[in-house]
N, C-alpha and C positions, 0 to 999 in steps of 0.2 A: 437402376433403379427405376425408373419409369415400368419397365419391362415387368418388374418384380411388383408394383403397386396396382399394377393392371390386372394382373393375375391374381391376386388377391381382394382386390376391391371390385365390387359392380359398377360402382358409384363414380363417374371419371371426371365430376366436378371435387371432388374428397378427395382423389390421387392427383389433380392439379393444385391442389392447397397445399397439401402438404409436401410437394414440389417445389412450391412456390416459396413456402418457408425454408427447404432446406436450401434454395438458392440465395433466399434473404441470409441466410447466415452465411452461406460461404463467401456472398459481396462483402457483406461486412469484417470477415474476417481477412480478405483479401485486401482492403481500405486499410485496416488497422494494422495490418505485417503480421497477423498472427498466424500460427502454424496450424495445419490441417490434418495433421499425420494422425492424431485421434478420430477423427472421421474415417481418413482414406483405410484406417486398419481394417474399417468393419466391415464383415458379409453383408455384402449387398441385400440378398432375400432376409438374411436375421434382423436387418438394420429396418428394413419395409415392413415386416412386420410388428416389428418394434415403435414405430411410426404411427398404427392403424390403432395400437392397442391405448388409446388417450384414457387418463386419467380423469377422474370425474371429483372427487373429494380431495380435499387439502391436504388429508392425509394418504390417499393414491397417491397426490402429487407429490408428497415428500418420500415417501416407501422407493416409489419409481427413481426420482433425482437422488436418493442415497445409492441404489443400486449401480446407475451408470457412474457416478462416482468411485465407488468402491472398485469397479471393474476397471478403470481406469488405469491404466500403465505408463502416464505421462505425470502424477502425482507421487511426491513423497505422503507417507502415513500424515506426518502432523498435516500437511497441506490438503489433505482430504478430509482430517476432524477439521480443520477452518473452513473450507467448503461446507462442511455438511451445518455446522455451526450456524454460518452467515446465513445459508437460506432457512434454518430452521426457524432462526429470529424474523427473517421475513416473514414467514407462514404464521408464525406467533403473531403477529402485527394483524394479518387479514383475519384472524379467528377473533379478535378482541374485535374487532370492526364485523363479526359479522359475514365475512365477505367468502365466495368461492374465489379460487384462483382462475377455475377456469371463465367465471363472468367478467373476467376483468384481463384477461391474458389467453391470447389467440395463439401464440406461437407454442410448439410443441416443448414438453419438459425435457425432451433430449437437448434440443436448441438452448436451453436453460442452462444445463449443464455444462453443456460442449463450449458454451460463452466463457461459462465463471470459470474451466479449466484452462481456458486460453490465457484469461485475463491471470492468473494465480501464476502461469508457467512465463507471461511477461513482468510482471511483478519481481519474480524470482530472477531472471535474467536483469533488472533493473541494480539489484539490492548486490548482486553478484559482479556485474563489471561497474557499478559508481555508487553502491555502498560508503566507500572509504569518501568520496566527494562529498554525498549528502549529509554525513556524517561531522565535515567539516565547514558546512554550510550552517547545521544545526550549531556547533560548537560555536563559530564567530558569532552569532547571536545570542548566545550563553556568556562569552565575555563581555559584549556592550553591556548585558544584564548585569555583570559582576561588577562594572565600574558605576552604573547607575545605583546598584543596593550602597555601594561604599559612598556614592554622594549623599545618599539619602538617609543611612546611619549615620555619617559624621555632621549631619545637618547642613553642609556645604548647599547644597539642592535649595535649602531655604533661606540660607544668612547671607550668602553671596553667590547666585544661580548665574552671574556672566565673570565670577573670577578664576583666573586661569591657574592653571598648576601646572608643572612639567611633568611629564610620562613618556616612559620608553614603550613607546606601544609594538615594537617588533617583538622587544623580549616578553613584554607582558601576552600577547596576543598568538604567537608563534607555538607555547607549548598547548595551550588549550585547543588549537587546529589541530595538534598532531594527535592531541590525546582524540580529537572527534573523528580523526581519521581511522584511529585502531576502533574506536565505539562502533563507526560505521561497518567497517570488516567484521568485527563482529557478531552484529545484528543476524548476519545470515545463518548461525546458529542460535537464534533467539528461541526457538521451539524447546530448546533443551533447559530453559530458563522459566518454566511456569510455574514453578514453586515460592514461595515467599524466602525461603532460606536460599535458594539457589540466586533468587533475583540478589538478594542483600551480598552474596558473595559477588555477583559480577558487579555491583554498585562499586564493592571496594577494592575491587580487581581495575575497575578505570580509575580510581582516586589515587591509586597505588600505580598508576602508568603516567598520570598525571605528575602525581609528585617525582617523579624519576624523570619527565620530560624538562621539567623547572630546573633539578637539580644538575640535570647533563646540558641545558641547551644555554641556561642564560651564561655560567662561566665559559661555555666554550663564545658565545656572541661578545662575550667581553675582550675575549684573547685576539677575536677575530679582529676587532673593532668596528663591527656592525651593529647600528641601533638607529632609530626612528623617532628620535626626539621630539614632542608635540607639546603644547602649551595647549590642553584641553580643560574645555567648561564644564562644569553638569549639563549645560543645556546643550551643548554641543554633543555630550554623551548620550543625549537623552536622544537626540537628532540621530546619532548613531544606531541606537539600539532601534529606534523605530523602521530605520534604512534595513538593518539586517533582520528585524524580526519578521517584517515583509519579504524580505527574502526568503527567509525560512519557511513562512507560512504558505507562502506559493509554492517551493520545493515541496513539500508535503502533499500540498493539494493536488498539482500537476504529476508527480513522479512517486507518491504513494498512494495516496486516496483514489483519485481515477484512475491509475493500473489497475487496481483489484476491485473496485467497485462494478455492478450491474445493476442494471433495472428490471423490473416486471410489473406488468399493469397498463392502465391506458389513463384515458384523460380524465378519469371519474376518481382514480388512485394510482399513483407511483411510488412503488418503493424502492428505494435503491441498497442494495447488502453488498 
């Protein structure tokens, strides 16, 4: 790459800056465990020419970014749409503040694009491998939310917040957890549920799955004699909701949001997209 840049450029300082930018991308990818297949599969001379042709306006950045994403063989079609949509959103924020991307971002647009490609691939691996577990974590918080809602509408939370009542917690929570696991497995196909009608059908499917688990599991647990009977109070239900809610939010932030977000800008303005 150094040879090709030296041949195409008369300015050694510019060539070094481009090489340093490329080295920074490679180091960041190695630290985060991201694949470099998309970069190493490029023709070195063509990539060197690509690095030299630096865009100037936000629209040029947008077109250049889109061309890299569209040419990528590592993303599925809906992932390309996602990457372009999120970068467009970031550019629109810059346009609203009347800032040019080149004024606040010194990294090459190819660096931004390949970083986003690797982030989306990382997110895909997480959902494919652990989607069921993420779904169960969210379902656990939802189950405790149902308990609090029941206490709220029955007025137990206000009339007798410390009064206990018996609950077979295992029989109550297990169908919800299994439904959450199914939900997590199905989210890998979430790009097929973009219209309102399909989202309604998906919600109905999840409801049917939950009802099915309730019908099948609760009699089975009763037959086996498995139960986890607790004396629950509305206050304890709130504590359970707080703990499980924190777990759900932390999981979403660490494994969903942070795995796909990228940033552009400097100390003047930083945008996460």
